[in-house]
C-alpha atoms as one frame of an Amber mdcrd trajectory, in Angstrom:
protein
  -8.202 -10.572  11.491  -6.759  -6.963  11.591  -8.497  -4.702   9.229  -7.173
  -2.166   6.326  -8.652   0.616   6.045  -7.270   3.647   3.124  -6.680   6.436
   4.781  -6.035   9.946   2.369  -4.348  13.023   2.351  -5.445  16.123   0.646
  -4.359  19.181  -0.521  -7.067  21.364   1.272 -10.204  19.720  -0.637 -10.846
  16.683   1.501 -14.038  17.686   2.055 -14.997  18.190  -1.434 -13.773  14.624
  -2.256 -15.556  12.854   0.567 -18.461  14.700  -0.205 -18.084  13.203  -3.880
 -17.336   9.698  -2.659 -20.348  10.318   0.086 -22.487  10.640  -3.212 -20.873
   7.185  -4.797 -21.012   5.335  -1.962 -24.038   6.600   0.108 -23.574   6.360
   3.716 -22.846   8.884   6.471 -19.786  10.934   8.360 -19.914   9.564  11.841
 -17.240  12.125  12.288 -16.203  14.979  11.018 -13.156  17.017  12.668 -11.722
  20.361  11.768  -8.343  21.977  12.536  -9.939  24.680  14.717 -11.509  21.844
  17.014  -8.511  20.168  17.918  -6.823  21.135  21.213  -3.467  22.992  20.442
  -0.885  24.899  22.430  -0.288  26.737  19.183  -2.809  28.904  17.429  -3.970
  27.079  14.118  -3.668  29.490  11.345  -7.089  30.872   9.722  -6.132  29.788
   6.706  -6.302  25.965   8.121  -8.920  26.301  10.854 -11.845  24.781   8.672
  -9.973  22.384   6.704 -10.488  18.353   7.332  -8.507  17.004  10.503  -9.962
  13.868  10.106 -13.090  12.088   8.529 -14.337   8.485   8.104 -16.951   7.404
   5.637 -17.941   3.134   6.657 -17.983   1.481   2.442 -19.086  -1.746   3.913
 -18.898  -3.608   7.617 -15.246  -4.559   7.662 -13.971  -1.364   5.396 -14.203
   2.806   6.129 -12.409   5.231   4.018 -10.738   7.774   6.160  -8.938  11.066
   4.997  -7.605  14.637   6.319  -6.393  17.744   4.609  -2.581  18.325   4.849
  -1.566  21.260   7.543   1.244  23.427   7.136   2.701  21.680  10.210   2.901
  18.410   8.397   4.015  19.449   5.191   2.811  19.602   1.286   1.063  16.744
  -0.059   2.359  14.804  -2.811  -0.286  13.867  -5.107   1.327  12.610  -8.003
   2.416   8.783  -7.721   1.034   5.497  -9.176   2.280   3.595  -6.347  -0.971
   2.667  -4.641  -4.657   2.098  -5.724  -7.453   1.383  -3.926  -8.996  -1.510
  -5.432 -12.889  -2.406  -4.704 -14.081  -5.827  -4.961 -18.141  -5.404  -5.925
 -20.699  -8.161  -5.065 -22.449  -7.546  -8.461 -22.068  -6.321 -12.096 -24.503
  -3.560 -11.524 -22.624  -2.522  -8.444 -19.187  -2.673 -10.255 -20.644  -0.399
 -12.752 -21.979   1.919 -10.951 -19.214   2.249  -8.462 -16.722   2.618 -11.532
 -19.242   5.366 -13.540 -19.793   7.325 -10.042 -15.974   7.218  -9.292 -14.252
   7.649 -12.800 -16.313  11.047 -13.015 -14.177  13.618 -13.945 -11.331  11.525
 -13.591  -8.942   9.800 -16.188  -9.836   6.135 -17.455  -7.044   3.922 -17.593
  -8.176   1.111 -18.630 -12.171   0.880 -19.251 -14.379  -1.445 -17.350 -14.567
  -4.414 -19.291 -14.447  -8.611 -18.937 -11.322  -9.931 -18.799  -9.324 -12.977
 -19.921  -8.772 -13.707 -16.003 -12.817 -14.183 -15.465 -13.750 -10.876 -14.161
 -15.398  -7.277 -14.826 -12.527  -5.238 -14.188 -11.491  -1.354 -14.771  -8.771
   1.086 -13.765  -9.130   5.086 -13.258  -7.598   7.607 -11.300 -10.703  10.235
 -10.114 -10.389  13.987 -10.297  -8.909  14.031  -6.750  -5.829  12.335  -7.896
  -6.409   8.820  -6.422  -6.228   5.880  -8.482  -8.823   3.192  -8.035  -9.604
  -0.409  -9.317 -12.874  -1.847  -9.494 -13.386  -5.491  -9.778 -16.225  -8.064
 -10.272 -15.134 -11.729 -10.406 -17.940 -13.575 -12.096 -17.029 -16.661 -10.319
 -17.608 -16.335  -7.081 -15.671 -18.095  -4.294 -17.825 -19.028  -0.913
């Protein structure tokens, strides 16, 4: 089956965001590319040279969080929107609590992590970089 991996675009703070995500999820970046490293027939403005062209952070065997900074060549990043969230299904309560607390630090919690009527531990927030997240742990695991 095809894998779906979130790709996030930032307005110049991609490296800061991904270092934050790495502090929560752990792991290493297999690749960090900067605009200055990209072959181009046009010169890259000095203001964009060190911005992130592409970065990836494996979260699990199936999931990779990827991102980049926007470039003047591609237009401005729209940071206001509520039409998507990254949903995390934790393996246990402790992981759900750790991920929720870590990723929501400095952000805006829209639904505190609590037990729900549908049998899950669930919460929602927007992180300090404007990314919407949902954290879920289903108490009755389906195998």
